[in-house]
C-alpha positions as CSV (number, residue, x, y, z in Angstrom):
1,X,-3.5,-1.4,-9.6
2,X,-1.4,-3.9,-8.3
3,X,-2.3,-6.0,-11.2
4,X,-1.9,-3.5,-13.8
5,X,0.9,-1.9,-12.6
6,X,3.2,-4.1,-14.6
7,X,0.9,-3.0,-18.1
8,X,1.2,0.6,-17.1
9,X,4.8,1.4,-18.4
10,X,3.6,-0.2,-22.1
11,X,0.8,1.7,-21.6
12,X,2.4,4.9,-20.9
13,X,4.1,4.1,-23.9
14,X,1.2,3.7,-26.4
15,X,-0.3,6.6,-24.7
16,X,2.3,8.5,-26.0
17,X,2.3,7.6,-29.3
18,X,-1.8,7.2,-30.0
19,X,-3.7,9.1,-27.1
20,X,-7.1,8.7,-28.8
21,X,-6.6,4.5,-29.1
22,X,-5.1,3.6,-25.6
23,X,-6.8,6.0,-23.3
24,X,-9.6,3.6,-23.0
25,X,-6.9,0.9,-21.9
26,X,-6.1,3.6,-19.0
27,X,-9.5,3.5,-17.8
28,X,-10.0,0.1,-17.8
29,X,-6.8,-0.6,-16.2
30,X,-7.2,2.2,-13.4
31,X,-11.4,3.0,-13.3
32,X,-12.3,0.7,-9.9
33,X,-9.5,1.6,-7.9
34,X,-10.1,5.6,-8.4
35,X,-14.0,4.5,-8.0
36,X,-13.2,2.8,-4.5
37,X,-10.8,5.6,-3.9
38,X,-13.4,8.4,-4.6
39,X,-16.4,5.7,-2.6
40,X,-13.9,5.9,0.4
41,X,-13.5,9.8,0.4
42,X,-17.7,10.5,-0.5
43,X,-19.3,8.0,1.3
44,X,-21.7,8.3,-1.9
45,X,-21.9,5.7,-5.1
46,X,-23.3,8.5,-7.0
47,X,-20.7,11.2,-6.2
48,X,-17.6,8.5,-6.7
49,X,-19.0,8.0,-10.0
50,X,-19.2,11.7,-10.8
51,X,-15.7,12.5,-9.5
52,X,-14.1,9.4,-11.7
53,X,-15.7,10.7,-14.5
54,X,-14.7,13.9,-14.4
55,X,-11.3,12.9,-13.3
56,X,-10.8,10.9,-17.1
57,X,-12.5,13.7,-18.4
58,X,-9.6,16.2,-16.8
59,X,-6.9,13.7,-17.5
60,X,-7.7,12.9,-21.2
61,X,-7.8,16.6,-21.9
62,X,-4.3,17.2,-20.2
63,X,-2.6,14.2,-21.7
64,X,-4.1,15.6,-25.1
65,X,-1.6,19.1,-24.1
66,X,1.6,16.7,-23.0
67,X,4.5,15.4,-24.8
68,X,4.8,11.9,-25.8
69,X,8.1,12.3,-23.5
70,X,6.4,13.6,-20.4
71,X,3.3,11.3,-21.1
72,X,6.0,8.0,-20.9
73,X,7.9,8.8,-18.0
74,X,5.0,10.4,-15.9
75,X,3.7,8.4,-12.8
76,X,0.1,8.1,-13.8
77,X,-1.1,6.4,-10.8
78,X,-0.5,9.2,-8.4
79,X,-1.4,11.7,-11.0
80,X,-4.9,10.1,-11.5
81,X,-5.6,9.7,-7.7
82,X,-4.1,13.9,-7.5
83,X,-6.9,14.6,-9.9
84,X,-9.3,12.8,-7.9
85,X,-8.4,14.0,-5.1
86,X,-9.0,17.8,-5.8
87,X,-11.9,17.3,-7.6
88,X,-13.2,15.5,-4.7
89,X,-11.8,18.5,-2.6
90,X,-13.8,20.9,-5.2
91,X,-16.7,19.3,-5.0
92,X,-16.9,19.1,-0.8
93,X,-16.0,23.1,-1.0
94,X,-18.9,23.5,-2.8
95,X,-22.0,21.5,-1.0
96,X,-22.4,20.0,2.4
97,X,-21.5,15.9,2.0
98,X,-24.1,13.7,3.8
99,X,-22.4,10.7,5.2
100,X,-24.5,7.5,4.6
101,X,-24.4,3.7,4.5
102,X,-25.0,2.2,0.6
103,X,-27.9,0.2,1.0
104,X,-27.7,-1.1,-2.9
105,X,-26.8,-5.0,-2.2
106,X,-27.1,-5.7,-6.1
107,X,-24.6,-7.9,-8.0
108,X,-23.5,-4.6,-9.9
109,X,-22.8,-3.1,-6.5
110,X,-19.1,-2.6,-5.4
111,X,-20.0,-3.9,-1.9
112,X,-21.1,-7.3,-3.4
113,X,-17.9,-8.3,-4.6
114,X,-18.1,-12.3,-4.0
115,X,-16.4,-14.7,-5.8
116,X,-17.8,-17.9,-7.1
117,X,-15.9,-19.8,-4.5
118,X,-17.5,-23.5,-3.4
119,X,-15.1,-23.8,-0.2
120,X,-16.5,-20.5,1.2
121,X,-19.6,-20.6,3.8
122,X,-22.4,-18.2,3.3
123,X,-22.1,-17.2,6.8
124,X,-18.4,-15.9,6.1
125,X,-19.4,-14.2,2.7
126,X,-22.0,-12.5,4.7
127,X,-19.6,-11.7,7.5
128,X,-16.9,-10.4,5.3
129,X,-19.3,-8.4,3.4
130,X,-20.5,-6.7,6.4
131,X,-17.1,-6.1,7.6
132,X,-15.8,-4.2,4.4
133,X,-19.4,-2.1,4.3
134,X,-18.8,-1.2,8.3
135,X,-14.7,-0.4,7.0
136,X,-16.2,1.9,4.5
137,X,-18.5,3.7,6.5
138,X,-15.7,4.1,9.4
139,X,-13.4,5.3,6.6
140,X,-16.1,7.8,5.5
141,X,-16.5,9.1,9.1
142,X,-12.8,9.6,9.6
143,X,-11.8,13.2,9.4
144,X,-11.0,14.4,6.5
145,X,-7.0,15.0,6.5
146,X,-7.1,11.4,8.1
147,X,-9.3,9.6,5.4
148,X,-7.5,10.9,2.6
149,X,-3.6,9.3,3.9
150,X,-5.1,6.5,5.3
151,X,-7.3,5.8,1.7
152,X,-4.2,6.7,-0.2
153,X,-2.0,4.2,1.6
154,X,-4.1,1.2,2.2
155,X,-6.4,1.0,-0.7
156,X,-4.3,2.9,-3.2
157,X,-1.0,1.8,-1.8
158,X,1.2,4.9,-2.5
159,X,4.1,5.5,-0.5
160,X,4.6,8.4,2.0
161,X,6.4,10.5,-0.8
162,X,3.4,10.0,-3.2
163,X,1.3,10.8,-0.6
164,X,2.8,13.7,0.4
165,X,3.0,14.7,-3.1
166,X,-0.9,14.4,-3.7
167,X,-1.7,15.9,-0.4
168,X,0.7,18.4,-0.6
169,X,2.1,18.2,3.1
170,X,5.6,16.8,4.6
171,X,6.4,13.5,4.6
172,X,6.2,13.2,8.4
173,X,2.6,14.8,8.3
174,X,1.3,12.0,6.5
175,X,3.0,9.5,8.4
176,X,1.7,10.7,11.7
177,X,-2.0,11.0,10.1
178,X,-1.5,7.9,8.5
179,X,-1.4,6.3,12.0
180,X,-3.5,8.3,14.1
181,X,-6.3,7.6,11.4
182,X,-5.5,4.0,11.7
183,X,-5.6,4.3,15.2
184,X,-9.1,6.1,15.0
185,X,-10.3,3.3,13.4
186,X,-9.0,0.4,15.6
187,X,-11.3,2.4,18.3
188,X,-14.5,2.7,16.3
189,X,-14.0,-1.2,15.4
190,X,-13.1,-1.9,19.1
191,X,-16.2,0.5,20.3
192,X,-18.4,-1.7,17.7
193,X,-17.7,-4.7,18.9
194,X,-18.6,-4.0,22.7
């Protein structure tokens, strides 16, 4: 969302004046980041897609009921992450999640994002892809409270305060969960290197 962050205030004004016309732009600006966030939570590409789709459906219906001024001044990114996280929690309480490593390496896969750069050596590209896959697996295996905090902080780039609001936790607990989750990731990474 970093690149679209500057566009969001303008988009919020547009959404406030014509939701039906500009909502697709909100989806385009935020869907990849929400998908990556949901994927880190679930470990399942299909579940992540379902969660993001449900997020946008709920967001649209909620925005339809909001007055224009509320839309203009809302913090849309943390709000969308909060919806995503609530849907994940609801779905995970309704069924047991199975952790697995996605094997889809097709070009459409989020796990195969390789830019055309002639300077990159194929070995480096493959190593980076494998590192990313390993990191996603390690994050998906973190305890849920650490996984949510780490994903929000490092990947959604939310502040501790925003994460605290999103997860309904004290800021100190969020800082602790991010720190401990990061430590667990380091320990896991060190073990896999041995």
